[in-house]
N, C-alpha and C positions, 0 to 999 in steps of 0.2 A: 256474622263478619262484626255486625255491630257490637256485639260484646266485646271481640277481642281485642277492636280498635279501640274501644272503651276502656277496657283494662291495659292499653298498653300507654295510652294518655295518662289514667290514673297512676299508673307505676310510675312515669317519667316525671310526672307532676311530685310524688311523694320524695321522687332522688332529688329532683331540684329543690325541694324544699329544705331536706335534709343536708344537702351539699351548703344553701346558701347558711344555714345555721352553723355551719361547721367551720365557714369560712369566717362568720360574725364572733364565733365562742375562741376558735383557735387561733386565728391572724388578724384580727380586731387590735385597737391601739391597745398600747400596754400600759397598764396601770402604774409601772415606775419607769424610772429615767437613770438613767446612765450617767447624770451632771454629776460633779463633785466640786467641792472647795476643799483645800487643804490649807492648815495653817502649821509651817513647820518654824521652830522656835528655836533658834541658835544663840540667844541673848543669854545674860547672865543672870537673868529674873525671870521671874514669871510673867506670862499674857494674859490679859483678859479683850477677849472678844466681844463685842454685843452684834449679833449676828441672828437675822430674822427672828427677835423676840426673846432670843437666849442667851445667855452668858456661858462663852466656851473658855475654860481655864486651861491654858497650853504651859505645863512648867517647862524649866528650861531643860533644851535637850531634847523635847517631846516634839511631836506633831497631833494634829487633831484634823481627823477626815470628816467632812459632812456629806453624805452622799443621799441620792436621788431626790434632788433641789427640783422642784417644779420649774418652768422657764419664767422667767420675769425679770424685774428688776430691783436688786436689795441693797439696802445701806448698811455700810459695816462700821463700827468705831472700835480702837484699840487704845487701849491703856495699859501702862506696863509698869513693875516695880521695879525699884534702883537697888542696887547694890550696898551696904553700908559703907559709908565714909563718901558718900556721893554729894558733892556741894554744889552742881547743876547738871540738869539734865535737856536734851534737846533730841531731835529727832529729824532723819531725811526720808523722803518717802512718803506716801500717802498712809496714814495712820488710819484715816478716815477718807471715806468715798461711797462709791457706787458701783456695783457691778451689775452687768447683764449676762443672764444665763440662758442660753439658747441650747437645741438639741445636740446634746453629745458634748455640752462644754465642760471643760477640767480646768480649774483654776487653782494655782499654786499662790500660796503669799509665804514669801521668806523673810525672817526679821533676823538680824545678826546686829551687834553691839560694839562698842568700844566703851574702854574706861582707861582715862588718863589724867591725872593731877587733879582727880576728883572730879572730871568731866565726863559725864557718860551719855553715849550718844547711842541711839537704835536706829538701824535701817533697815526700811522694808524696800523689799522689789516685787512685781506681781506679774506671773505670765500666764496666759490665757491659750488654750489651744484653736479658740474660736479664730476666723479671719478677723485680722486687725485693721482692715479697711474701714472697718465701721467702729464706732466709737463704743468703747467697752468698760471704761473706769474714768471717772470723772471726780477730781477733788472737789471737796467744798467751797 
């Protein structure tokens, strides 16, 4: 009797070890995230965004998507080129600031512009998929 009971315990112990190993291997924390930041450029010139230690060039009419961003708080800064004939330039919105990335965050920066009588203005809006009860964007 002792042998069969010992085999039963040993078999269940091995099953438990493999089961736990399987949970850790297949059901554990993912090394990737589904966070992303999209920069969409509807201005008349190129955009240059300094984000996470990289310079991102977004040509006019294009967008750039940065995926798998780890959770955290990140600074960004935007510089823009102006069309020929520009005598003055300005911006409205946060060309520079801080964003907070949480689990499943999707952020969209939308840039547009006007050009009238030599004055070039860039407009920036930002939307965020996170709950907006918390502060997610701050201007410097």
